[in-house]
N, C-alpha and C positions, 0 to 999 in steps of 0.2 A: 382775317376773322376766323376765330376758332369755332368749330361747330360742335355743339354739345347736344347729344341725342337724349331725349327724355323718355321715361317709361313709367307706367303706373306701378307703384312700389309693391310688387310681388315677385317672388323668384321665377314664377312661370312667365311673367311678362318680360322680365330681364333676360331670361334665357332665350325667349322668342326673338327679342330685339338683337341679341348677340348673334344668333344664327342667321337672321335676316341680313344684318350688316356684312357678315362674312360672305354670304351668298351673293351680295351685290357688290363685293369688293370695295366696301366703304370703310375707311379707317377714321374712326371718330377721334376728335380731340379729347372728348370726355363723354361719359354716360352718367346721367343723374336722374333722381326721381322727379316727378312732375312738379313738385313744389320748389324746385331749385330756382334760386334767383341768380340770373346771369350777370356777369360783369360787363363793362362797356366794350370789351374786346371779344365778347362771345355772342354767338348766334344760337338760339335754342331751336331744335327741330323735334317735333312730336309726330311720329309716323302713325300712331294709333293702330298698331298691329294687333289683329285678332289672333290670339294664340290657339294652337290646337290643344284640345283637352287631353289628348293622348301623349303629348310631348314629354311630360315628366316621367310617366311610367315606362315609356319606350326608351328614353335616355338612361333611366336607372337600370333597366334590364340589360342595356347594351354595355354600360360601364358604371357599375355601382360605386366603385371607389372614387372615380372621377366626379360623379354626381355629388357624392358626399362632400368632397373637397370644395367644389364650387358652391354648394348650398351653405356650408359652414362659413365660407368667406362672405357670402351674402348676409348671413346673420351677424356678422361682425360690425364693430363700430368704426372700422377703418375708413377714412375719408375718401380713398380712391378705390374702394372695393369693386365697383362696377368695371372699371378699366382693367383691374387685375384679373377679374373673371373673364373679360373679353380676350385678353392676351393668353391667359391660361388655356382657354378653349381653342384658340388658334394653334397653340403648341400641342394640344391634345390631338387635333386633326393631323398634325405632322408626325408625331411620335407615338400616337395611340396610348395604350396603358403604360408604356415605358416612360411617359412624360414625368411620372412621379420620381424618377431617378435623375432628372435633368436639373439638378439644383444649381448648375452653373448658369442657367438662364434666370435672370433677375425676377421676371414676372412669375415664373414657376416657383422659385424659392420663396417669394413673398406670399404666394397663395398657400403653399404648404405650411409656412410659419403661422399665418393667420388662422388657417383651419385648425392647426394643432392648439393654438391659444384658445379658440372658441370651444374646442372639444374638452380642453383641460378645465376651463371655467365651468362648463356644463357638468362635468364629472364631480367637481367640488360641490356645486349647488345641490346635486342629488343627495349628497350626504349632509349638507348644512341646513337644508330647509326644515323648519320646525312648524308643524301644524298645531293650531289651537281649535278647540271645538266651539262652534257657534250654536245658536239655538237650532232645534230640529235636527241635531246630530250632523250638521254640515261642518266639514273641516276647512280651515282657512289658513293660508300661509302667505307671507310677504317676502319679496326679494328685490334687490336692486343690482342686478348684474351689469357688468360693463357692456356685454354683448346681448343681442336680442335672442336669448336662448330659451324663451318660454315654451316653444314647441318641443324642443328636445327634452326639457325637464318634465313637461306634461306627458309626453309619450312614456317616459320612465314611470311616472306615478300611475298612469293608466294600467300598467302591468303590475306595479307594486301594491296599489290599493284599488283593485277592480270592483270591490263591492261597497265602496264608500261614495258619498257625495262630497266633492271637494272643490275648492277655489284656490287658485294660485295667482297672486296679484303682483305683477311687475310694476312697482310704484314709480320707478324711474321713467317708464314709458307710458304709464297709466293704461296698461293692457291687463285684462284678467282672463284667465283660463277657467272655464266652467265644465266640470265633469259630472255626467248624469248616470253613472254606472254602465254606460255603453260607449260613449266617446266624449272627447273634450272639444270645446268651441272657444275661440278667441273673440273677446268683445272689447270695444273701446270703453274704458271705465271712467272717462272724463265726466260724464253726466249720470253715472250710476249712483244710486243711493244705497249704500251698503250698511246693513245693521250688524255692526261688529261686536255686539255684546257677547262676550264669551261665557262659557259655562264650565271651563276646564281648568280654573286656576289651581284647584287641588292637585290635578295631575301635573301641571307645570311645576308646582312646588316640590312634588315628589321626585320629578325628574332632576331638578336642580340639586335636591338632597342626595340623590343617587350619584350624580356627577361629582359632587364634592366629596362624597364618601369614598369612591373608588380611586380618587387621586392620591398619589404618594408624594408627600411634600419633598422628600429627599431626592426624588427623581424629576422634580418640576423643572422644565426647560422652556422658558418663555420664547426664546429665539426659535426653537424647533416648532413650538406651537404656532408662531406667527407664519412660519413657512407653510404649514399645512392648513392653517385657519387664519387668513389675512384679516386685519382689523376692519376692512371695508365691509365684511360680512357680519360683524359682531352685532350690529344693531338689530338684526332679525333672527339671531340665534338665542333661544331662551336662556341657556345656561351662561351666556356671555354678556347679557344685557347690563348687569351691574358693573362689570369690567369696562364696558363701552361707555356707560354714564360717567364713571370715575375718570376715564382717560380723556373725556371731553370737558372736564371741569377746569 
């Protein structure tokens, strides 16, 4: 019988479980969130570990680059991300910071590739997100990323737009980030009633006009544009909405 260890789906709880399993010399068959549905050949075990509040800052202070890799893997949509984090952590204990050079180890290589993919998507979304102005001067943006990168993107716009009130809505996961000019908070948007009446159509039209004006027809390269701006993001990019609608006809 394969033993699957469950955790309440936060990075703090996952890291606490990984550290506990290693300390107890327990090798899990898999690690999954609490809502995981086991197969007939699996036994689920929920240890209900109470994490230390200081675990994340202490771990980050000790090994910031390792912390970032593990956190980015956690934010990914990879189906085996928890087990990858577990074995990456074990290799970190063995090789310390040199683990990032151990690409010959499959678990390490997987972790590094996934973290890079998450970082790459977050970098793209920082540039692709387009805000519209709602009533009372609140800025609102939608995105549908492959990975759960709303915290990374929100941290960026906290620095980029510190004096605004804004909302960033991950419509794929129905999570919304709310910024109040001090900090941002993540909320479940499933039952939220959002008044999305915009007041900035004029500015959107001006931006689209500017985008079309600066384009040089002779240098237009659709293949290059798709490399930098994949079609999956077009739906929520103001200047690309017409292109998106036409491509879906």
